[in-house]
C-alpha positions in Angstrom: 119.5 148.6 168.7 122.4 149.9 166.5 124.5 147.1 165.0 127.9 147.4 163.2 129.8 145.1 161.0 131.9 142.7 163.0 129.7 142.7 166.2 129.2 139.3 167.9 125.5 138.9 168.7 123.3 136.3 170.4 120.3 135.2 168.2 117.1 133.6 169.4 115.9 131.3 166.6 112.3 130.3 165.8 112.7 127.0 167.6 114.0 128.9 170.7 117.7 128.0 170.3 120.3 130.5 171.2 123.1 130.9 168.6 126.1 133.3 168.3 126.7 135.1 165.0 129.1 137.7 163.6 127.5 140.5 161.6 128.9 140.6 158.1 126.5 143.2 156.5 123.7 145.4 157.5 120.7 146.3 155.3 117.6 148.6 155.5 118.7 150.8 158.4 119.6 147.9 160.8 116.5 145.9 160.1 118.2 143.0 158.3 121.5 141.6 159.2 123.6 139.2 157.1 125.7 137.1 159.6 128.0 134.2 159.9 126.7 131.7 162.6 129.5 130.2 164.6 127.6 127.0 165.6 126.5 126.0 162.1 129.4 127.6 160.1 126.9 129.0 157.6 125.9 132.5 156.6 122.2 133.5 157.0 119.9 136.5 156.9 118.6 137.6 160.3 115.8 140.0 161.2 116.8 142.6 163.8 114.2 141.4 166.3 115.9 138.0 166.5 118.9 139.6 168.2 118.8 139.1 172.0 121.8 141.3 172.7 125.3 142.3 171.5 127.9 140.1 173.1 131.0 142.0 171.9 131.3 145.1 169.8 133.8 145.0 166.9 134.5 141.3 167.6 135.6 140.6 163.9 135.3 143.8 161.8 137.1 142.3 158.8 135.2 139.0 158.7 134.8 137.9 155.1 131.5 138.0 153.3 130.2 134.8 151.6 131.3 135.2 148.0 128.1 133.8 146.5 125.7 136.0 148.5 125.3 138.7 145.9 125.6 136.3 142.9 121.9 136.1 142.0 120.7 135.1 138.6 117.3 135.4 136.9 116.0 132.2 138.6 115.8 134.0 141.9 113.4 136.7 140.4 111.4 134.0 138.5 110.9 132.0 141.8 109.9 135.2 143.7 107.4 136.2 141.0 105.9 132.7 140.9 105.9 132.0 144.6 104.6 135.4 145.7 102.6 136.4 142.6 104.1 139.9 142.7 105.0 142.0 139.8 106.6 145.3 140.9 106.2 147.1 137.5 102.6 148.3 138.0 102.0 151.8 139.5 99.1 152.4 141.9 97.2 154.8 139.6 96.8 151.9 137.1 94.6 150.2 139.6 92.1 153.1 139.8 90.3 151.8 136.7 89.3 148.6 138.6 87.7 150.5 141.5 84.5 151.2 139.7 82.0 148.3 139.2 81.2 147.5 135.6 77.6 147.9 134.3 76.8 144.8 132.2 73.1 145.8 131.9 73.6 148.4 129.2 
């Protein structure tokens, strides 16, 4: 489904609630949507599969973005590295040395 900024959509949440949201930003070729939820009055990130259908196209095309959304500091990256144990600075060829078993008998 192709979404645009300002579309009013119906979302199916994890706990099977239906909520309405206004799409504020679109990321990764329509896979992730940043939206303002009318029921809660909060912004949240939504996966495209959570969208049931588009209620109204171009409902609020100039809806404001949350000013703190892109204001990330180092603590976000530190929490991601600690929580997911992921370091994106290694290249795949660097792991080729670990494919061969070590001979401790020599």
